[in-house]
PyMOL commands that place a pseudoatom at each C-alpha (Angstrom):
pseudoatom trace, name=CA, resn=MET, resi=1, chain=A, elem=C, hetatm=0, pos=[38.469, 25.862, -15.524]
pseudoatom trace, name=CA, resn=GLN, resi=2, chain=A, elem=C, hetatm=0, pos=[36.340, 22.895, -14.557]
pseudoatom trace, name=CA, resn=ALA, resi=3, chain=A, elem=C, hetatm=0, pos=[35.261, 22.155, -18.163]
pseudoatom trace, name=CA, resn=GLN, resi=4, chain=A, elem=C, hetatm=0, pos=[38.832, 21.788, -19.306]
pseudoatom trace, name=CA, resn=TRP, resi=5, chain=A, elem=C, hetatm=0, pos=[38.806, 17.991, -18.984]
pseudoatom trace, name=CA, resn=LEU, resi=6, chain=A, elem=C, hetatm=0, pos=[35.870, 18.145, -21.548]
pseudoatom trace, name=CA, resn=ILE, resi=7, chain=A, elem=C, hetatm=0, pos=[37.604, 20.166, -24.084]
pseudoatom trace, name=CA, resn=ASP, resi=8, chain=A, elem=C, hetatm=0, pos=[40.844, 18.039, -23.772]
pseudoatom trace, name=CA, resn=THR, resi=9, chain=A, elem=C, hetatm=0, pos=[38.812, 14.985, -24.273]
pseudoatom trace, name=CA, resn=ILE, resi=10, chain=A, elem=C, hetatm=0, pos=[37.072, 16.560, -27.292]
pseudoatom trace, name=CA, resn=ASN, resi=11, chain=A, elem=C, hetatm=0, pos=[40.324, 17.730, -28.834]
pseudoatom trace, name=CA, resn=GLU, resi=12, chain=A, elem=C, hetatm=0, pos=[41.860, 14.242, -28.297]
pseudoatom trace, name=CA, resn=TYR, resi=13, chain=A, elem=C, hetatm=0, pos=[39.037, 12.547, -29.861]
pseudoatom trace, name=CA, resn=ILE, resi=14, chain=A, elem=C, hetatm=0, pos=[38.954, 14.701, -32.895]
pseudoatom trace, name=CA, resn=ASP, resi=15, chain=A, elem=C, hetatm=0, pos=[42.715, 14.448, -33.234]
pseudoatom trace, name=CA, resn=SER, resi=16, chain=A, elem=C, hetatm=0, pos=[42.927, 10.710, -32.909]
pseudoatom trace, name=CA, resn=ASN, resi=17, chain=A, elem=C, hetatm=0, pos=[39.804, 9.865, -35.083]
pseudoatom trace, name=CA, resn=ASP, resi=18, chain=A, elem=C, hetatm=0, pos=[40.997, 9.321, -38.565]
pseudoatom trace, name=CA, resn=GLU, resi=19, chain=A, elem=C, hetatm=0, pos=[37.678, 7.565, -39.583]
pseudoatom trace, name=CA, resn=MET, resi=20, chain=A, elem=C, hetatm=0, pos=[35.784, 10.994, -39.399]
pseudoatom trace, name=CA, resn=SER, resi=21, chain=A, elem=C, hetatm=0, pos=[38.090, 12.249, -42.399]
pseudoatom trace, name=CA, resn=ALA, resi=22, chain=A, elem=C, hetatm=0, pos=[35.785, 13.522, -45.211]
pseudoatom trace, name=CA, resn=ASP, resi=23, chain=A, elem=C, hetatm=0, pos=[38.093, 12.657, -48.043]
pseudoatom trace, name=CA, resn=GLY, resi=24, chain=A, elem=C, hetatm=0, pos=[39.490, 9.422, -46.510]
pseudoatom trace, name=CA, resn=ASP, resi=25, chain=A, elem=C, hetatm=0, pos=[43.064, 10.487, -46.392]
pseudoatom trace, name=CA, resn=GLY, resi=26, chain=A, elem=C, hetatm=0, pos=[43.175, 10.804, -42.623]
pseudoatom trace, name=CA, resn=ASP, resi=27, chain=A, elem=C, hetatm=0, pos=[43.642, 14.547, -42.453]
pseudoatom trace, name=CA, resn=LEU, resi=28, chain=A, elem=C, hetatm=0, pos=[41.028, 16.272, -40.398]
pseudoatom trace, name=CA, resn=SER, resi=29, chain=A, elem=C, hetatm=0, pos=[42.794, 19.796, -40.523]
pseudoatom trace, name=CA, resn=HIS, resi=30, chain=A, elem=C, hetatm=0, pos=[40.151, 21.159, -42.635]
pseudoatom trace, name=CA, resn=ILE, resi=31, chain=A, elem=C, hetatm=0, pos=[37.094, 20.036, -40.853]
pseudoatom trace, name=CA, resn=LYS, resi=32, chain=A, elem=C, hetatm=0, pos=[38.182, 19.980, -37.199]
pseudoatom trace, name=CA, resn=PRO, resi=33, chain=A, elem=C, hetatm=0, pos=[37.196, 23.783, -36.548]
pseudoatom trace, name=CA, resn=LEU, resi=34, chain=A, elem=C, hetatm=0, pos=[33.671, 23.093, -38.044]
pseudoatom trace, name=CA, resn=LEU, resi=35, chain=A, elem=C, hetatm=0, pos=[33.278, 19.837, -35.898]
pseudoatom trace, name=CA, resn=LYS, resi=36, chain=A, elem=C, hetatm=0, pos=[34.305, 22.030, -32.741]
pseudoatom trace, name=CA, resn=ILE, resi=37, chain=A, elem=C, hetatm=0, pos=[31.750, 24.701, -33.440]
pseudoatom trace, name=CA, resn=GLU, resi=38, chain=A, elem=C, hetatm=0, pos=[28.895, 22.174, -34.109]
pseudoatom trace, name=CA, resn=LEU, resi=39, chain=A, elem=C, hetatm=0, pos=[29.812, 20.534, -30.890]
pseudoatom trace, name=CA, resn=ALA, resi=40, chain=A, elem=C, hetatm=0, pos=[30.060, 23.968, -29.056]
pseudoatom trace, name=CA, resn=GLN, resi=41, chain=A, elem=C, hetatm=0, pos=[26.465, 24.545, -30.481]
pseudoatom trace, name=CA, resn=GLU, resi=42, chain=A, elem=C, hetatm=0, pos=[25.213, 21.358, -29.139]
pseudoatom trace, name=CA, resn=LEU, resi=43, chain=A, elem=C, hetatm=0, pos=[26.743, 22.025, -25.710]
pseudoatom trace, name=CA, resn=LEU, resi=44, chain=A, elem=C, hetatm=0, pos=[25.277, 25.660, -25.648]
pseudoatom trace, name=CA, resn=SER, resi=45, chain=A, elem=C, hetatm=0, pos=[21.892, 24.152, -26.495]
pseudoatom trace, name=CA, resn=ALA, resi=46, chain=A, elem=C, hetatm=0, pos=[22.148, 21.739, -23.585]
pseudoatom trace, name=CA, resn=CYS, resi=47, chain=A, elem=C, hetatm=0, pos=[23.253, 24.643, -21.294]
pseudoatom trace, name=CA, resn=ILE, resi=48, chain=A, elem=C, hetatm=0, pos=[20.435, 26.703, -22.586]
pseudoatom trace, name=CA, resn=ASP, resi=49, chain=A, elem=C, hetatm=0, pos=[17.982, 23.845, -21.647]
pseudoatom trace, name=CA, resn=LEU, resi=50, chain=A, elem=C, hetatm=0, pos=[19.540, 23.534, -18.100]
pseudoatom trace, name=CA, resn=CYS, resi=51, chain=A, elem=C, hetatm=0, pos=[19.325, 27.246, -17.380]
pseudoatom trace, name=CA, resn=LYS, resi=52, chain=A, elem=C, hetatm=0, pos=[15.791, 27.451, -18.874]
pseudoatom trace, name=CA, resn=GLU, resi=53, chain=A, elem=C, hetatm=0, pos=[14.728, 24.585, -16.572]
pseudoatom trace, name=CA, resn=ALA, resi=54, chain=A, elem=C, hetatm=0, pos=[16.352, 26.163, -13.420]
pseudoatom trace, name=CA, resn=ALA, resi=55, chain=A, elem=C, hetatm=0, pos=[14.671, 29.573, -14.242]
pseudoatom trace, name=CA, resn=ASP, resi=56, chain=A, elem=C, hetatm=0, pos=[11.148, 27.824, -14.596]
pseudoatom trace, name=CA, resn=GLU, resi=57, chain=A, elem=C, hetatm=0, pos=[11.623, 25.925, -11.289]
pseudoatom trace, name=CA, resn=ARG, resi=58, chain=A, elem=C, hetatm=0, pos=[12.404, 29.127, -9.662]
pseudoatom trace, name=CA, resn=ASN, resi=59, chain=A, elem=C, hetatm=0, pos=[9.911, 31.270, -11.701]
pseudoatom trace, name=CA, resn=ASP, resi=60, chain=A, elem=C, hetatm=0, pos=[12.833, 33.571, -12.283]
pseudoatom trace, name=CA, resn=VAL, resi=61, chain=A, elem=C, hetatm=0, pos=[11.618, 35.732, -15.165]
pseudoatom trace, name=CA, resn=HIS, resi=62, chain=A, elem=C, hetatm=0, pos=[14.816, 37.919, -14.833]
pseudoatom trace, name=CA, resn=ALA, resi=63, chain=A, elem=C, hetatm=0, pos=[17.209, 34.841, -15.481]
pseudoatom trace, name=CA, resn=LYS, resi=64, chain=A, elem=C, hetatm=0, pos=[15.086, 33.790, -18.394]
pseudoatom trace, name=CA, resn=ALA, resi=65, chain=A, elem=C, hetatm=0, pos=[15.058, 37.193, -19.986]
pseudoatom trace, name=CA, resn=TYR, resi=66, chain=A, elem=C, hetatm=0, pos=[18.755, 38.084, -19.438]
pseudoatom trace, name=CA, resn=ILE, resi=67, chain=A, elem=C, hetatm=0, pos=[20.564, 34.905, -19.265]
pseudoatom trace, name=CA, resn=VAL, resi=68, chain=A, elem=C, hetatm=0, pos=[18.522, 32.093, -21.279]
pseudoatom trace, name=CA, resn=ASP, resi=69, chain=A, elem=C, hetatm=0, pos=[17.256, 34.610, -24.066]
pseudoatom trace, name=CA, resn=HIS, resi=70, chain=A, elem=C, hetatm=0, pos=[20.561, 36.174, -24.578]
pseudoatom trace, name=CA, resn=LEU, resi=71, chain=A, elem=C, hetatm=0, pos=[22.241, 32.769, -24.757]
pseudoatom trace, name=CA, resn=ARG, resi=72, chain=A, elem=C, hetatm=0, pos=[19.690, 31.776, -27.337]
pseudoatom trace, name=CA, resn=VAL, resi=73, chain=A, elem=C, hetatm=0, pos=[20.952, 34.619, -29.576]
pseudoatom trace, name=CA, resn=TYR, resi=74, chain=A, elem=C, hetatm=0, pos=[24.339, 32.962, -29.801]
pseudoatom trace, name=CA, resn=LEU, resi=75, chain=A, elem=C, hetatm=0, pos=[23.046, 29.594, -30.485]
pseudoatom trace, name=CA, resn=ASP, resi=76, chain=A, elem=C, hetatm=0, pos=[21.107, 29.954, -33.931]
pseudoatom trace, name=CA, resn=ASN, resi=77, chain=A, elem=C, hetatm=0, pos=[18.492, 32.158, -35.766]
pseudoatom trace, name=CA, resn=GLN, resi=78, chain=A, elem=C, hetatm=0, pos=[15.419, 30.353, -34.127]
pseudoatom trace, name=CA, resn=HIS, resi=79, chain=A, elem=C, hetatm=0, pos=[15.010, 33.000, -31.307]
pseudoatom trace, name=CA, resn=GLY, resi=80, chain=A, elem=C, hetatm=0, pos=[12.692, 35.118, -33.211]
pseudoatom trace, name=CA, resn=LEU, resi=81, chain=A, elem=C, hetatm=0, pos=[14.059, 38.552, -33.566]
pseudoatom trace, name=CA, resn=LEU, resi=82, chain=A, elem=C, hetatm=0, pos=[15.734, 39.058, -30.384]
pseudoatom trace, name=CA, resn=ASP, resi=83, chain=A, elem=C, hetatm=0, pos=[18.868, 40.110, -31.941]
pseudoatom trace, name=CA, resn=ARG, resi=84, chain=A, elem=C, hetatm=0, pos=[20.638, 39.726, -35.401]
pseudoatom trace, name=CA, resn=SER, resi=85, chain=A, elem=C, hetatm=0, pos=[24.029, 39.146, -34.025]
pseudoatom trace, name=CA, resn=PHE, resi=86, chain=A, elem=C, hetatm=0, pos=[26.599, 36.919, -35.344]
pseudoatom trace, name=CA, resn=ASN, resi=87, chain=A, elem=C, hetatm=0, pos=[25.937, 33.349, -33.882]
pseudoatom trace, name=CA, resn=LEU, resi=88, chain=A, elem=C, hetatm=0, pos=[27.020, 29.940, -34.001]
pseudoatom trace, name=CA, resn=GLU, resi=89, chain=A, elem=C, hetatm=0, pos=[24.685, 28.967, -36.805]
pseudoatom trace, name=CA, resn=LYS, resi=90, chain=A, elem=C, hetatm=0, pos=[25.886, 31.782, -39.018]
pseudoatom trace, name=CA, resn=TRP, resi=91, chain=A, elem=C, hetatm=0, pos=[29.520, 30.822, -38.299]
pseudoatom trace, name=CA, resn=ILE, resi=92, chain=A, elem=C, hetatm=0, pos=[28.781, 27.297, -39.282]
pseudoatom trace, name=CA, resn=ASP, resi=93, chain=A, elem=C, hetatm=0, pos=[27.198, 28.397, -42.460]
pseudoatom trace, name=CA, resn=GLN, resi=94, chain=A, elem=C, hetatm=0, pos=[30.053, 30.764, -43.226]
pseudoatom trace, name=CA, resn=ILE, resi=95, chain=A, elem=C, hetatm=0, pos=[32.570, 27.993, -42.877]
pseudoatom trace, name=CA, resn=ARG, resi=96, chain=A, elem=C, hetatm=0, pos=[30.563, 25.619, -45.032]
pseudoatom trace, name=CA, resn=ASN, resi=97, chain=A, elem=C, hetatm=0, pos=[30.211, 28.267, -47.664]
pseudoatom trace, name=CA, resn=GLU, resi=98, chain=A, elem=C, hetatm=0, pos=[33.793, 29.057, -47.692]
pseudoatom trace, name=CA, resn=ASP, resi=99, chain=A, elem=C, hetatm=0, pos=[34.600, 25.198, -47.959]
pseudoatom trace, name=CA, resn=LYS, resi=100, chain=A, elem=C, hetatm=0, pos=[32.300, 24.787, -50.842]
pseudoatom trace, name=CA, resn=ASN, resi=101, chain=A, elem=C, hetatm=0, pos=[33.853, 27.532, -52.709]
pseudoatom trace, name=CA, resn=ASP, resi=102, chain=A, elem=C, hetatm=0, pos=[37.364, 26.271, -52.081]
pseudoatom trace, name=CA, resn=ASP, resi=103, chain=A, elem=C, hetatm=0, pos=[36.058, 22.837, -53.384]
pseudoatom trace, name=CA, resn=GLU, resi=104, chain=A, elem=C, hetatm=0, pos=[34.482, 24.676, -56.484]
pseudoatom trace, name=CA, resn=ASP, resi=105, chain=A, elem=C, hetatm=0, pos=[37.685, 26.543, -57.056]
pseudoatom trace, name=CA, resn=SER, resi=106, chain=A, elem=C, hetatm=0, pos=[40.043, 23.482, -56.812]
pseudoatom trace, name=CA, resn=SER, resi=107, chain=A, elem=C, hetatm=0, pos=[37.867, 21.507, -59.403]
pseudoatom trace, name=CA, resn=LEU, resi=108, chain=A, elem=C, hetatm=0, pos=[38.431, 24.392, -62.036]
for i in range(1, 108): cmd.bond("trace and resi %d" % i, "trace and resi %d" % (i + 1))
show_as sticks, trace
zoom trace
């Protein structure tokens, strides 16, 4: 996989950056998955932009319909009503809601 170096670099950064800890104790284990998913969402957005530019340059409506539009479904809910599939935005919201509920439960 050609992008493995990027994945390894991201994981090393997240593992080594204690200042990113939300609670200041240096333990990122509870937010690492969310950081990874948010970054994946940003990378997918860049991928979509590049694919759209290439499709536009080639006037390739087939690629726009079957690659660009399909990728948008997985990015967020801002694609209109193409699909109601589980996507990165819904996953991020789900994790945030679970974390919020865990915080509320622990304060009781």
